[in-house]
mmCIF entry with sequence, helices, sheets and N, C-alpha, C, O atoms, coordinates in Angstrom:
data_MODEL
# 
_entry.id   MODEL 
# 
_entity.id                         1 
_entity.type                       polymer 
_entity.pdbx_number_of_molecules   1 
# 
_entity_poly.entity_id                      1 
_entity_poly.type                           'polypeptide(L)' 
_entity_poly.nstd_linkage                   no 
_entity_poly.nstd_monomer                   no 
_entity_poly.pdbx_seq_one_letter_code       
;(UNK)(UNK)(UNK)(UNK)(UNK)(UNK)(UNK)(UNK)(UNK)(UNK)(UNK)(UNK)(UNK)(UNK)(UNK)(UNK)
(UNK)(UNK)(UNK)(UNK)(UNK)(UNK)(UNK)(UNK)(UNK)(UNK)(UNK)(UNK)(UNK)(UNK)(UNK)(UNK)
(UNK)(UNK)(UNK)(UNK)(UNK)(UNK)(UNK)(UNK)(UNK)(UNK)(UNK)(UNK)(UNK)(UNK)(UNK)(UNK)
(UNK)(UNK)(UNK)(UNK)(UNK)(UNK)
;
_entity_poly.pdbx_seq_one_letter_code_can   XXXXXXXXXXXXXXXXXXXXXXXXXXXXXXXXXXXXXXXXXXXXXXXXXXXXXX 
_entity_poly.pdbx_strand_id                 A 
# 
loop_
_entity_poly_seq.entity_id 
_entity_poly_seq.num 
_entity_poly_seq.mon_id 
_entity_poly_seq.hetero 
1 1  UNK n 
1 2  UNK n 
1 3  UNK n 
1 4  UNK n 
1 5  UNK n 
1 6  UNK n 
1 7  UNK n 
1 8  UNK n 
1 9  UNK n 
1 10 UNK n 
1 11 UNK n 
1 12 UNK n 
1 13 UNK n 
1 14 UNK n 
1 15 UNK n 
1 16 UNK n 
1 17 UNK n 
1 18 UNK n 
1 19 UNK n 
1 20 UNK n 
1 21 UNK n 
1 22 UNK n 
1 23 UNK n 
1 24 UNK n 
1 25 UNK n 
1 26 UNK n 
1 27 UNK n 
1 28 UNK n 
1 29 UNK n 
1 30 UNK n 
1 31 UNK n 
1 32 UNK n 
1 33 UNK n 
1 34 UNK n 
1 35 UNK n 
1 36 UNK n 
1 37 UNK n 
1 38 UNK n 
1 39 UNK n 
1 40 UNK n 
1 41 UNK n 
1 42 UNK n 
1 43 UNK n 
1 44 UNK n 
1 45 UNK n 
1 46 UNK n 
1 47 UNK n 
1 48 UNK n 
1 49 UNK n 
1 50 UNK n 
1 51 UNK n 
1 52 UNK n 
1 53 UNK n 
1 54 UNK n 
# 
_struct_asym.id          A 
_struct_asym.entity_id   1 
# 
_struct_conf.conf_type_id            HELX_P 
_struct_conf.id                      HELX_P1 
_struct_conf.pdbx_PDB_helix_id       AA1 
_struct_conf.beg_label_comp_id       UNK 
_struct_conf.beg_label_asym_id       A 
_struct_conf.beg_label_seq_id        7 
_struct_conf.pdbx_beg_PDB_ins_code   ? 
_struct_conf.end_label_comp_id       UNK 
_struct_conf.end_label_asym_id       A 
_struct_conf.end_label_seq_id        49 
_struct_conf.pdbx_end_PDB_ins_code   ? 
_struct_conf.beg_auth_comp_id        UNK 
_struct_conf.beg_auth_asym_id        A 
_struct_conf.beg_auth_seq_id         7 
_struct_conf.end_auth_comp_id        UNK 
_struct_conf.end_auth_asym_id        A 
_struct_conf.end_auth_seq_id         49 
_struct_conf.pdbx_PDB_helix_class    1 
_struct_conf.details                 ? 
_struct_conf.pdbx_PDB_helix_length   43 
# 
_struct_conf_type.id          HELX_P 
_struct_conf_type.criteria    ? 
_struct_conf_type.reference   ? 
# 
loop_
_atom_site.group_PDB 
_atom_site.id 
_atom_site.type_symbol 
_atom_site.label_atom_id 
_atom_site.label_alt_id 
_atom_site.label_comp_id 
_atom_site.label_asym_id 
_atom_site.label_entity_id 
_atom_site.label_seq_id 
_atom_site.pdbx_PDB_ins_code 
_atom_site.Cartn_x 
_atom_site.Cartn_y 
_atom_site.Cartn_z 
_atom_site.occupancy 
_atom_site.B_iso_or_equiv 
_atom_site.pdbx_formal_charge 
_atom_site.auth_seq_id 
_atom_site.auth_comp_id 
_atom_site.auth_asym_id 
_atom_site.auth_atom_id 
_atom_site.pdbx_PDB_model_num 
ATOM 1   N N  . UNK A 1 1  ? 0.827  -1.185 0.000   1.00 0.00 ? 1  UNK A N  1 
ATOM 2   C CA . UNK A 1 1  ? 0.000  0.000  0.000   1.00 0.00 ? 1  UNK A CA 1 
ATOM 3   C C  . UNK A 1 1  ? 0.873  1.251  0.000   1.00 0.00 ? 1  UNK A C  1 
ATOM 4   O O  . UNK A 1 1  ? 1.960  1.277  0.578   1.00 0.00 ? 1  UNK A O  1 
ATOM 5   N N  . UNK A 1 2  ? 0.366  2.283  -0.664  1.00 0.00 ? 2  UNK A N  1 
ATOM 6   C CA . UNK A 1 2  ? 1.098  3.544  -0.724  1.00 0.00 ? 2  UNK A CA 1 
ATOM 7   C C  . UNK A 1 2  ? 0.910  4.340  0.549   1.00 0.00 ? 2  UNK A C  1 
ATOM 8   O O  . UNK A 1 2  ? -0.055 4.149  1.288   1.00 0.00 ? 2  UNK A O  1 
ATOM 9   N N  . UNK A 1 3  ? 1.836  5.221  0.786   1.00 0.00 ? 3  UNK A N  1 
ATOM 10  C CA . UNK A 1 3  ? 1.764  6.088  1.957   1.00 0.00 ? 3  UNK A CA 1 
ATOM 11  C C  . UNK A 1 3  ? 0.644  7.098  1.774   1.00 0.00 ? 3  UNK A C  1 
ATOM 12  O O  . UNK A 1 3  ? 0.521  7.726  0.722   1.00 0.00 ? 3  UNK A O  1 
ATOM 13  N N  . UNK A 1 4  ? -0.155 7.241  2.790   1.00 0.00 ? 4  UNK A N  1 
ATOM 14  C CA . UNK A 1 4  ? -1.243 8.215  2.734   1.00 0.00 ? 4  UNK A CA 1 
ATOM 15  C C  . UNK A 1 4  ? -0.657 9.616  2.904   1.00 0.00 ? 4  UNK A C  1 
ATOM 16  O O  . UNK A 1 4  ? 0.125  9.860  3.823   1.00 0.00 ? 4  UNK A O  1 
ATOM 17  N N  . UNK A 1 5  ? -1.038 10.527 2.018   1.00 0.00 ? 5  UNK A N  1 
ATOM 18  C CA . UNK A 1 5  ? -0.543 11.891 2.077   1.00 0.00 ? 5  UNK A CA 1 
ATOM 19  C C  . UNK A 1 5  ? -1.169 12.615 3.261   1.00 0.00 ? 5  UNK A C  1 
ATOM 20  O O  . UNK A 1 5  ? -2.390 12.639 3.413   1.00 0.00 ? 5  UNK A O  1 
ATOM 21  N N  . UNK A 1 6  ? -0.329 13.198 4.087   1.00 0.00 ? 6  UNK A N  1 
ATOM 22  C CA . UNK A 1 6  ? -0.850 13.931 5.237   1.00 0.00 ? 6  UNK A CA 1 
ATOM 23  C C  . UNK A 1 6  ? -1.180 15.359 4.811   1.00 0.00 ? 6  UNK A C  1 
ATOM 24  O O  . UNK A 1 6  ? -0.791 15.816 3.737   1.00 0.00 ? 6  UNK A O  1 
ATOM 25  N N  . UNK A 1 7  ? -1.895 16.033 5.671   1.00 0.00 ? 7  UNK A N  1 
ATOM 26  C CA . UNK A 1 7  ? -2.268 17.414 5.389   1.00 0.00 ? 7  UNK A CA 1 
ATOM 27  C C  . UNK A 1 7  ? -1.007 18.285 5.271   1.00 0.00 ? 7  UNK A C  1 
ATOM 28  O O  . UNK A 1 7  ? -0.937 19.171 4.419   1.00 0.00 ? 7  UNK A O  1 
ATOM 29  N N  . UNK A 1 8  ? -0.027 18.028 6.122   1.00 0.00 ? 8  UNK A N  1 
ATOM 30  C CA . UNK A 1 8  ? 1.224  18.793 6.050   1.00 0.00 ? 8  UNK A CA 1 
ATOM 31  C C  . UNK A 1 8  ? 1.950  18.541 4.736   1.00 0.00 ? 8  UNK A C  1 
ATOM 32  O O  . UNK A 1 8  ? 2.502  19.468 4.144   1.00 0.00 ? 8  UNK A O  1 
ATOM 33  N N  . UNK A 1 9  ? 1.952  17.284 4.275   1.00 0.00 ? 9  UNK A N  1 
ATOM 34  C CA . UNK A 1 9  ? 2.585  16.957 3.001   1.00 0.00 ? 9  UNK A CA 1 
ATOM 35  C C  . UNK A 1 9  ? 1.890  17.687 1.857   1.00 0.00 ? 9  UNK A C  1 
ATOM 36  O O  . UNK A 1 9  ? 2.546  18.238 0.972   1.00 0.00 ? 9  UNK A O  1 
ATOM 37  N N  . UNK A 1 10 ? 0.573  17.687 1.881   1.00 0.00 ? 10 UNK A N  1 
ATOM 38  C CA . UNK A 1 10 ? -0.196 18.353 0.829   1.00 0.00 ? 10 UNK A CA 1 
ATOM 39  C C  . UNK A 1 10 ? 0.072  19.847 0.832   1.00 0.00 ? 10 UNK A C  1 
ATOM 40  O O  . UNK A 1 10 ? 0.247  20.456 -0.223  1.00 0.00 ? 10 UNK A O  1 
ATOM 41  N N  . UNK A 1 11 ? 0.103  20.433 2.013   1.00 0.00 ? 11 UNK A N  1 
ATOM 42  C CA . UNK A 1 11 ? 0.379  21.872 2.105   1.00 0.00 ? 11 UNK A CA 1 
ATOM 43  C C  . UNK A 1 11 ? 1.784  22.202 1.613   1.00 0.00 ? 11 UNK A C  1 
ATOM 44  O O  . UNK A 1 11 ? 1.981  23.205 0.927   1.00 0.00 ? 11 UNK A O  1 
ATOM 45  N N  . UNK A 1 12 ? 2.750  21.374 1.957   1.00 0.00 ? 12 UNK A N  1 
ATOM 46  C CA . UNK A 1 12 ? 4.125  21.594 1.505   1.00 0.00 ? 12 UNK A CA 1 
ATOM 47  C C  . UNK A 1 12 ? 4.203  21.478 -0.011  1.00 0.00 ? 12 UNK A C  1 
ATOM 48  O O  . UNK A 1 12 ? 4.881  22.273 -0.660  1.00 0.00 ? 12 UNK A O  1 
ATOM 49  N N  . UNK A 1 13 ? 3.517  20.497 -0.576  1.00 0.00 ? 13 UNK A N  1 
ATOM 50  C CA . UNK A 1 13 ? 3.512  20.326 -2.030  1.00 0.00 ? 13 UNK A CA 1 
ATOM 51  C C  . UNK A 1 13 ? 2.856  21.526 -2.708  1.00 0.00 ? 13 UNK A C  1 
ATOM 52  O O  . UNK A 1 13 ? 3.353  22.019 -3.721  1.00 0.00 ? 13 UNK A O  1 
ATOM 53  N N  . UNK A 1 14 ? 1.744  21.994 -2.149  1.00 0.00 ? 14 UNK A N  1 
ATOM 54  C CA . UNK A 1 14 ? 1.056  23.154 -2.714  1.00 0.00 ? 14 UNK A CA 1 
ATOM 55  C C  . UNK A 1 14 ? 1.910  24.412 -2.616  1.00 0.00 ? 14 UNK A C  1 
ATOM 56  O O  . UNK A 1 14 ? 1.941  25.213 -3.550  1.00 0.00 ? 14 UNK A O  1 
ATOM 57  N N  . UNK A 1 15 ? 2.608  24.594 -1.484  1.00 0.00 ? 15 UNK A N  1 
ATOM 58  C CA . UNK A 1 15 ? 3.500  25.752 -1.339  1.00 0.00 ? 15 UNK A CA 1 
ATOM 59  C C  . UNK A 1 15 ? 4.614  25.702 -2.373  1.00 0.00 ? 15 UNK A C  1 
ATOM 60  O O  . UNK A 1 15 ? 4.957  26.720 -2.974  1.00 0.00 ? 15 UNK A O  1 
ATOM 61  N N  . UNK A 1 16 ? 5.176  24.520 -2.580  1.00 0.00 ? 16 UNK A N  1 
ATOM 62  C CA . UNK A 1 16 ? 6.242  24.374 -3.569  1.00 0.00 ? 16 UNK A CA 1 
ATOM 63  C C  . UNK A 1 16 ? 5.722  24.695 -4.969  1.00 0.00 ? 16 UNK A C  1 
ATOM 64  O O  . UNK A 1 16 ? 6.414  25.341 -5.757  1.00 0.00 ? 16 UNK A O  1 
ATOM 65  N N  . UNK A 1 17 ? 4.513  24.250 -5.277  1.00 0.00 ? 17 UNK A N  1 
ATOM 66  C CA . UNK A 1 17 ? 3.919  24.533 -6.591  1.00 0.00 ? 17 UNK A CA 1 
ATOM 67  C C  . UNK A 1 17 ? 3.679  26.029 -6.766  1.00 0.00 ? 17 UNK A C  1 
ATOM 68  O O  . UNK A 1 17 ? 3.957  26.584 -7.829  1.00 0.00 ? 17 UNK A O  1 
ATOM 69  N N  . UNK A 1 18 ? 3.172  26.674 -5.739  1.00 0.00 ? 18 UNK A N  1 
ATOM 70  C CA . UNK A 1 18 ? 2.915  28.115 -5.799  1.00 0.00 ? 18 UNK A CA 1 
ATOM 71  C C  . UNK A 1 18 ? 4.226  28.876 -5.961  1.00 0.00 ? 18 UNK A C  1 
ATOM 72  O O  . UNK A 1 18 ? 4.309  29.821 -6.746  1.00 0.00 ? 18 UNK A O  1 
ATOM 73  N N  . UNK A 1 19 ? 5.249  28.463 -5.218  1.00 0.00 ? 19 UNK A N  1 
ATOM 74  C CA . UNK A 1 19 ? 6.558  29.108 -5.324  1.00 0.00 ? 19 UNK A CA 1 
ATOM 75  C C  . UNK A 1 19 ? 7.107  28.985 -6.739  1.00 0.00 ? 19 UNK A C  1 
ATOM 76  O O  . UNK A 1 19 ? 7.655  29.947 -7.276  1.00 0.00 ? 19 UNK A O  1 
ATOM 77  N N  . UNK A 1 20 ? 6.964  27.814 -7.343  1.00 0.00 ? 20 UNK A N  1 
ATOM 78  C CA . UNK A 1 20 ? 7.438  27.605 -8.713  1.00 0.00 ? 20 UNK A CA 1 
ATOM 79  C C  . UNK A 1 20 ? 6.654  28.468 -9.688  1.00 0.00 ? 20 UNK A C  1 
ATOM 80  O O  . UNK A 1 20 ? 7.236  29.040 -10.610 1.00 0.00 ? 20 UNK A O  1 
ATOM 81  N N  . UNK A 1 21 ? 5.348  28.571 -9.501  1.00 0.00 ? 21 UNK A N  1 
ATOM 82  C CA . UNK A 1 21 ? 4.532  29.398 -10.391 1.00 0.00 ? 21 UNK A CA 1 
ATOM 83  C C  . UNK A 1 21 ? 4.915  30.873 -10.282 1.00 0.00 ? 21 UNK A C  1 
ATOM 84  O O  . UNK A 1 21 ? 4.983  31.578 -11.289 1.00 0.00 ? 21 UNK A O  1 
ATOM 85  N N  . UNK A 1 22 ? 5.163  31.333 -9.063  1.00 0.00 ? 22 UNK A N  1 
ATOM 86  C CA . UNK A 1 22 ? 5.556  32.725 -8.855  1.00 0.00 ? 22 UNK A CA 1 
ATOM 87  C C  . UNK A 1 22 ? 6.903  32.994 -9.522  1.00 0.00 ? 22 UNK A C  1 
ATOM 88  O O  . UNK A 1 22 ? 7.089  34.036 -10.152 1.00 0.00 ? 22 UNK A O  1 
ATOM 89  N N  . UNK A 1 23 ? 7.834  32.064 -9.386  1.00 0.00 ? 23 UNK A N  1 
ATOM 90  C CA . UNK A 1 23 ? 9.143  32.226 -10.012 1.00 0.00 ? 23 UNK A CA 1 
ATOM 91  C C  . UNK A 1 23 ? 9.004  32.303 -11.533 1.00 0.00 ? 23 UNK A C  1 
ATOM 92  O O  . UNK A 1 23 ? 9.665  33.119 -12.175 1.00 0.00 ? 23 UNK A O  1 
ATOM 93  N N  . UNK A 1 24 ? 8.160  31.468 -12.101 1.00 0.00 ? 24 UNK A N  1 
ATOM 94  C CA . UNK A 1 24 ? 7.943  31.491 -13.544 1.00 0.00 ? 24 UNK A CA 1 
ATOM 95  C C  . UNK A 1 24 ? 7.297  32.811 -13.972 1.00 0.00 ? 24 UNK A C  1 
ATOM 96  O O  . UNK A 1 24 ? 7.675  33.387 -14.992 1.00 0.00 ? 24 UNK A O  1 
ATOM 97  N N  . UNK A 1 25 ? 6.330  33.284 -13.196 1.00 0.00 ? 25 UNK A N  1 
ATOM 98  C CA . UNK A 1 25 ? 5.661  34.551 -13.491 1.00 0.00 ? 25 UNK A CA 1 
ATOM 99  C C  . UNK A 1 25 ? 6.661  35.709 -13.468 1.00 0.00 ? 25 UNK A C  1 
ATOM 100 O O  . UNK A 1 25 ? 6.677  36.550 -14.367 1.00 0.00 ? 25 UNK A O  1 
ATOM 101 N N  . UNK A 1 26 ? 7.494  35.737 -12.423 1.00 0.00 ? 26 UNK A N  1 
ATOM 102 C CA . UNK A 1 26 ? 8.489  36.805 -12.318 1.00 0.00 ? 26 UNK A CA 1 
ATOM 103 C C  . UNK A 1 26 ? 9.458  36.770 -13.495 1.00 0.00 ? 26 UNK A C  1 
ATOM 104 O O  . UNK A 1 26 ? 9.818  37.808 -14.050 1.00 0.00 ? 26 UNK A O  1 
ATOM 105 N N  . UNK A 1 27 ? 9.867  35.581 -13.862 1.00 0.00 ? 27 UNK A N  1 
ATOM 106 C CA . UNK A 1 27 ? 10.780 35.423 -14.990 1.00 0.00 ? 27 UNK A CA 1 
ATOM 107 C C  . UNK A 1 27 ? 10.153 35.979 -16.271 1.00 0.00 ? 27 UNK A C  1 
ATOM 108 O O  . UNK A 1 27 ? 10.808 36.680 -17.042 1.00 0.00 ? 27 UNK A O  1 
ATOM 109 N N  . UNK A 1 28 ? 8.890  35.660 -16.483 1.00 0.00 ? 28 UNK A N  1 
ATOM 110 C CA . UNK A 1 28 ? 8.179  36.143 -17.667 1.00 0.00 ? 28 UNK A CA 1 
ATOM 111 C C  . UNK A 1 28 ? 8.062  37.663 -17.635 1.00 0.00 ? 28 UNK A C  1 
ATOM 112 O O  . UNK A 1 28 ? 8.275  38.324 -18.652 1.00 0.00 ? 28 UNK A O  1 
ATOM 113 N N  . UNK A 1 29 ? 7.725  38.220 -16.477 1.00 0.00 ? 29 UNK A N  1 
ATOM 114 C CA . UNK A 1 29 ? 7.590  39.670 -16.363 1.00 0.00 ? 29 UNK A CA 1 
ATOM 115 C C  . UNK A 1 29 ? 8.919  40.367 -16.602 1.00 0.00 ? 29 UNK A C  1 
ATOM 116 O O  . UNK A 1 29 ? 8.954  41.425 -17.229 1.00 0.00 ? 29 UNK A O  1 
ATOM 117 N N  . UNK A 1 30 ? 10.017 39.791 -16.112 1.00 0.00 ? 30 UNK A N  1 
ATOM 118 C CA . UNK A 1 30 ? 11.331 40.372 -16.341 1.00 0.00 ? 30 UNK A CA 1 
ATOM 119 C C  . UNK A 1 30 ? 11.694 40.332 -17.823 1.00 0.00 ? 30 UNK A C  1 
ATOM 120 O O  . UNK A 1 30 ? 12.278 41.281 -18.347 1.00 0.00 ? 30 UNK A O  1 
ATOM 121 N N  . UNK A 1 31 ? 11.351 39.241 -18.496 1.00 0.00 ? 31 UNK A N  1 
ATOM 122 C CA . UNK A 1 31 ? 11.613 39.138 -19.936 1.00 0.00 ? 31 UNK A CA 1 
ATOM 123 C C  . UNK A 1 31 ? 10.820 40.207 -20.689 1.00 0.00 ? 31 UNK A C  1 
ATOM 124 O O  . UNK A 1 31 ? 11.353 40.866 -21.582 1.00 0.00 ? 31 UNK A O  1 
ATOM 125 N N  . UNK A 1 32 ? 9.540  40.379 -20.326 1.00 0.00 ? 32 UNK A N  1 
ATOM 126 C CA . UNK A 1 32 ? 8.724  41.408 -20.969 1.00 0.00 ? 32 UNK A CA 1 
ATOM 127 C C  . UNK A 1 32 ? 9.331  42.796 -20.746 1.00 0.00 ? 32 UNK A C  1 
ATOM 128 O O  . UNK A 1 32 ? 9.363  43.615 -21.665 1.00 0.00 ? 32 UNK A O  1 
ATOM 129 N N  . UNK A 1 33 ? 9.806  43.059 -19.541 1.00 0.00 ? 33 UNK A N  1 
ATOM 130 C CA . UNK A 1 33 ? 10.402 44.362 -19.236 1.00 0.00 ? 33 UNK A CA 1 
ATOM 131 C C  . UNK A 1 33 ? 11.648 44.588 -20.088 1.00 0.00 ? 33 UNK A C  1 
ATOM 132 O O  . UNK A 1 33 ? 11.844 45.679 -20.622 1.00 0.00 ? 33 UNK A O  1 
ATOM 133 N N  . UNK A 1 34 ? 12.493 43.561 -20.219 1.00 0.00 ? 34 UNK A N  1 
ATOM 134 C CA . UNK A 1 34 ? 13.690 43.690 -21.066 1.00 0.00 ? 34 UNK A CA 1 
ATOM 135 C C  . UNK A 1 34 ? 13.302 43.950 -22.519 1.00 0.00 ? 34 UNK A C  1 
ATOM 136 O O  . UNK A 1 34 ? 13.905 44.792 -23.185 1.00 0.00 ? 34 UNK A O  1 
ATOM 137 N N  . UNK A 1 35 ? 12.292 43.224 -23.010 1.00 0.00 ? 35 UNK A N  1 
ATOM 138 C CA . UNK A 1 35 ? 11.857 43.411 -24.396 1.00 0.00 ? 35 UNK A CA 1 
ATOM 139 C C  . UNK A 1 35 ? 11.292 44.816 -24.619 1.00 0.00 ? 35 UNK A C  1 
ATOM 140 O O  . UNK A 1 35 ? 11.557 45.435 -25.650 1.00 0.00 ? 35 UNK A O  1 
ATOM 141 N N  . UNK A 1 36 ? 10.516 45.321 -23.656 1.00 0.00 ? 36 UNK A N  1 
ATOM 142 C CA . UNK A 1 36 ? 9.979  46.684 -23.772 1.00 0.00 ? 36 UNK A CA 1 
ATOM 143 C C  . UNK A 1 36 ? 11.108 47.710 -23.797 1.00 0.00 ? 36 UNK A C  1 
ATOM 144 O O  . UNK A 1 36 ? 11.100 48.645 -24.597 1.00 0.00 ? 36 UNK A O  1 
ATOM 145 N N  . UNK A 1 37 ? 12.078 47.516 -22.907 1.00 0.00 ? 37 UNK A N  1 
ATOM 146 C CA . UNK A 1 37 ? 13.205 48.437 -22.842 1.00 0.00 ? 37 UNK A CA 1 
ATOM 147 C C  . UNK A 1 37 ? 13.997 48.422 -24.150 1.00 0.00 ? 37 UNK A C  1 
ATOM 148 O O  . UNK A 1 37 ? 14.400 49.473 -24.647 1.00 0.00 ? 37 UNK A O  1 
ATOM 149 N N  . UNK A 1 38 ? 14.215 47.244 -24.695 1.00 0.00 ? 38 UNK A N  1 
ATOM 150 C CA . UNK A 1 38 ? 14.941 47.130 -25.954 1.00 0.00 ? 38 UNK A CA 1 
ATOM 151 C C  . UNK A 1 38 ? 14.169 47.815 -27.087 1.00 0.00 ? 38 UNK A C  1 
ATOM 152 O O  . UNK A 1 38 ? 14.755 48.542 -27.888 1.00 0.00 ? 38 UNK A O  1 
ATOM 153 N N  . UNK A 1 39 ? 12.875 47.585 -27.150 1.00 0.00 ? 39 UNK A N  1 
ATOM 154 C CA . UNK A 1 39 ? 12.050 48.213 -28.188 1.00 0.00 ? 39 UNK A CA 1 
ATOM 155 C C  . UNK A 1 39 ? 12.078 49.740 -28.050 1.00 0.00 ? 39 UNK A C  1 
ATOM 156 O O  . UNK A 1 39 ? 12.218 50.457 -29.041 1.00 0.00 ? 39 UNK A O  1 
ATOM 157 N N  . UNK A 1 40 ? 11.944 50.225 -26.817 1.00 0.00 ? 40 UNK A N  1 
ATOM 158 C CA . UNK A 1 40 ? 11.949 51.673 -26.591 1.00 0.00 ? 40 UNK A CA 1 
ATOM 159 C C  . UNK A 1 40 ? 13.297 52.275 -26.964 1.00 0.00 ? 40 UNK A C  1 
ATOM 160 O O  . UNK A 1 40 ? 13.357 53.363 -27.537 1.00 0.00 ? 40 UNK A O  1 
ATOM 161 N N  . UNK A 1 41 ? 14.369 51.577 -26.643 1.00 0.00 ? 41 UNK A N  1 
ATOM 162 C CA . UNK A 1 41 ? 15.706 52.075 -26.998 1.00 0.00 ? 41 UNK A CA 1 
ATOM 163 C C  . UNK A 1 41 ? 15.868 52.154 -28.503 1.00 0.00 ? 41 UNK A C  1 
ATOM 164 O O  . UNK A 1 41 ? 16.403 53.134 -29.020 1.00 0.00 ? 41 UNK A O  1 
ATOM 165 N N  . UNK A 1 42 ? 15.413 51.138 -29.205 1.00 0.00 ? 42 UNK A N  1 
ATOM 166 C CA . UNK A 1 42 ? 15.503 51.147 -30.665 1.00 0.00 ? 42 UNK A CA 1 
ATOM 167 C C  . UNK A 1 42 ? 14.653 52.264 -31.257 1.00 0.00 ? 42 UNK A C  1 
ATOM 168 O O  . UNK A 1 42 ? 15.089 52.957 -32.176 1.00 0.00 ? 42 UNK A O  1 
ATOM 169 N N  . UNK A 1 43 ? 13.453 52.440 -30.740 1.00 0.00 ? 43 UNK A N  1 
ATOM 170 C CA . UNK A 1 43 ? 12.568 53.490 -31.244 1.00 0.00 ? 43 UNK A CA 1 
ATOM 171 C C  . UNK A 1 43 ? 13.182 54.863 -30.979 1.00 0.00 ? 43 UNK A C  1 
ATOM 172 O O  . UNK A 1 43 ? 13.116 55.750 -31.829 1.00 0.00 ? 43 UNK A O  1 
ATOM 173 N N  . UNK A 1 44 ? 13.778 55.036 -29.803 1.00 0.00 ? 44 UNK A N  1 
ATOM 174 C CA . UNK A 1 44 ? 14.404 56.313 -29.462 1.00 0.00 ? 44 UNK A CA 1 
ATOM 175 C C  . UNK A 1 44 ? 15.579 56.602 -30.395 1.00 0.00 ? 44 UNK A C  1 
ATOM 176 O O  . UNK A 1 44 ? 15.741 57.725 -30.870 1.00 0.00 ? 44 UNK A O  1 
ATOM 177 N N  . UNK A 1 45 ? 16.401 55.570 -30.654 1.00 0.00 ? 45 UNK A N  1 
ATOM 178 C CA . UNK A 1 45 ? 17.526 55.749 -31.575 1.00 0.00 ? 45 UNK A CA 1 
ATOM 179 C C  . UNK A 1 45 ? 17.034 56.145 -32.966 1.00 0.00 ? 45 UNK A C  1 
ATOM 180 O O  . UNK A 1 45 ? 17.585 57.049 -33.593 1.00 0.00 ? 45 UNK A O  1 
ATOM 181 N N  . UNK A 1 46 ? 15.999 55.463 -33.440 1.00 0.00 ? 46 UNK A N  1 
ATOM 182 C CA . UNK A 1 46 ? 15.451 55.782 -34.764 1.00 0.00 ? 46 UNK A CA 1 
ATOM 183 C C  . UNK A 1 46 ? 14.896 57.199 -34.805 1.00 0.00 ? 46 UNK A C  1 
ATOM 184 O O  . UNK A 1 46 ? 15.070 57.916 -35.791 1.00 0.00 ? 46 UNK A O  1 
ATOM 185 N N  . UNK A 1 47 ? 14.220 57.600 -33.716 1.00 0.00 ? 47 UNK A N  1 
ATOM 186 C CA . UNK A 1 47 ? 13.667 58.949 -33.659 1.00 0.00 ? 47 UNK A CA 1 
ATOM 187 C C  . UNK A 1 47 ? 14.788 59.993 -33.684 1.00 0.00 ? 47 UNK A C  1 
ATOM 188 O O  . UNK A 1 47 ? 14.657 61.036 -34.324 1.00 0.00 ? 47 UNK A O  1 
ATOM 189 N N  . UNK A 1 48 ? 15.875 59.710 -32.991 1.00 0.00 ? 48 UNK A N  1 
ATOM 190 C CA . UNK A 1 48 ? 16.993 60.651 -32.978 1.00 0.00 ? 48 UNK A CA 1 
ATOM 191 C C  . UNK A 1 48 ? 17.638 60.761 -34.367 1.00 0.00 ? 48 UNK A C  1 
ATOM 192 O O  . UNK A 1 48 ? 18.152 61.814 -34.743 1.00 0.00 ? 48 UNK A O  1 
ATOM 193 N N  . UNK A 1 49 ? 17.601 59.659 -35.116 1.00 0.00 ? 49 UNK A N  1 
ATOM 194 C CA . UNK A 1 49 ? 18.179 59.666 -36.460 1.00 0.00 ? 49 UNK A CA 1 
ATOM 195 C C  . UNK A 1 49 ? 17.197 60.153 -37.508 1.00 0.00 ? 49 UNK A C  1 
ATOM 196 O O  . UNK A 1 49 ? 17.554 60.290 -38.678 1.00 0.00 ? 49 UNK A O  1 
ATOM 197 N N  . UNK A 1 50 ? 15.950 60.418 -37.096 1.00 0.00 ? 50 UNK A N  1 
ATOM 198 C CA . UNK A 1 50 ? 14.952 60.910 -38.024 1.00 0.00 ? 50 UNK A CA 1 
ATOM 199 C C  . UNK A 1 50 ? 14.282 59.834 -38.833 1.00 0.00 ? 50 UNK A C  1 
ATOM 200 O O  . UNK A 1 50 ? 13.623 60.130 -39.829 1.00 0.00 ? 50 UNK A O  1 
ATOM 201 N N  . UNK A 1 51 ? 14.435 58.574 -38.423 1.00 0.00 ? 51 UNK A N  1 
ATOM 202 C CA . UNK A 1 51 ? 13.796 57.468 -39.142 1.00 0.00 ? 51 UNK A CA 1 
ATOM 203 C C  . UNK A 1 51 ? 12.401 57.235 -38.580 1.00 0.00 ? 51 UNK A C  1 
ATOM 204 O O  . UNK A 1 51 ? 12.095 57.599 -37.444 1.00 0.00 ? 51 UNK A O  1 
ATOM 205 N N  . UNK A 1 52 ? 11.577 56.627 -39.399 1.00 0.00 ? 52 UNK A N  1 
ATOM 206 C CA . UNK A 1 52 ? 10.231 56.293 -38.944 1.00 0.00 ? 52 UNK A CA 1 
ATOM 207 C C  . UNK A 1 52 ? 10.293 55.090 -38.008 1.00 0.00 ? 52 UNK A C  1 
ATOM 208 O O  . UNK A 1 52 ? 10.973 54.104 -38.292 1.00 0.00 ? 52 UNK A O  1 
ATOM 209 N N  . UNK A 1 53 ? 9.583  55.180 -36.899 1.00 0.00 ? 53 UNK A N  1 
ATOM 210 C CA . UNK A 1 53 ? 9.516  54.048 -35.957 1.00 0.00 ? 53 UNK A CA 1 
ATOM 211 C C  . UNK A 1 53 ? 8.553  53.003 -36.480 1.00 0.00 ? 53 UNK A C  1 
ATOM 212 O O  . UNK A 1 53 ? 7.553  53.326 -37.121 1.00 0.00 ? 53 UNK A O  1 
ATOM 213 N N  . UNK A 1 54 ? 8.860  51.765 -36.206 1.00 0.00 ? 54 UNK A N  1 
ATOM 214 C CA . UNK A 1 54 ? 7.993  50.670 -36.670 1.00 0.00 ? 54 UNK A CA 1 
ATOM 215 C C  . UNK A 1 54 ? 6.983  50.316 -35.628 1.00 0.00 ? 54 UNK A C  1 
ATOM 216 O O  . UNK A 1 54 ? 6.168  49.418 -35.839 1.00 0.00 ? 54 UNK A O  1 
# 
């Protein structure tokens, strides 16, 4: 027979899952921020050179 999962085990597993989801969310948000910054920098450079922004 398998070991019965205790309430503490379930809570620990859920906390670990939530922690992993938060880490993934933060990673995604940081990537979006880098991409926005890169796009803005490129647009600013183009504007300074008098080129049309895309």
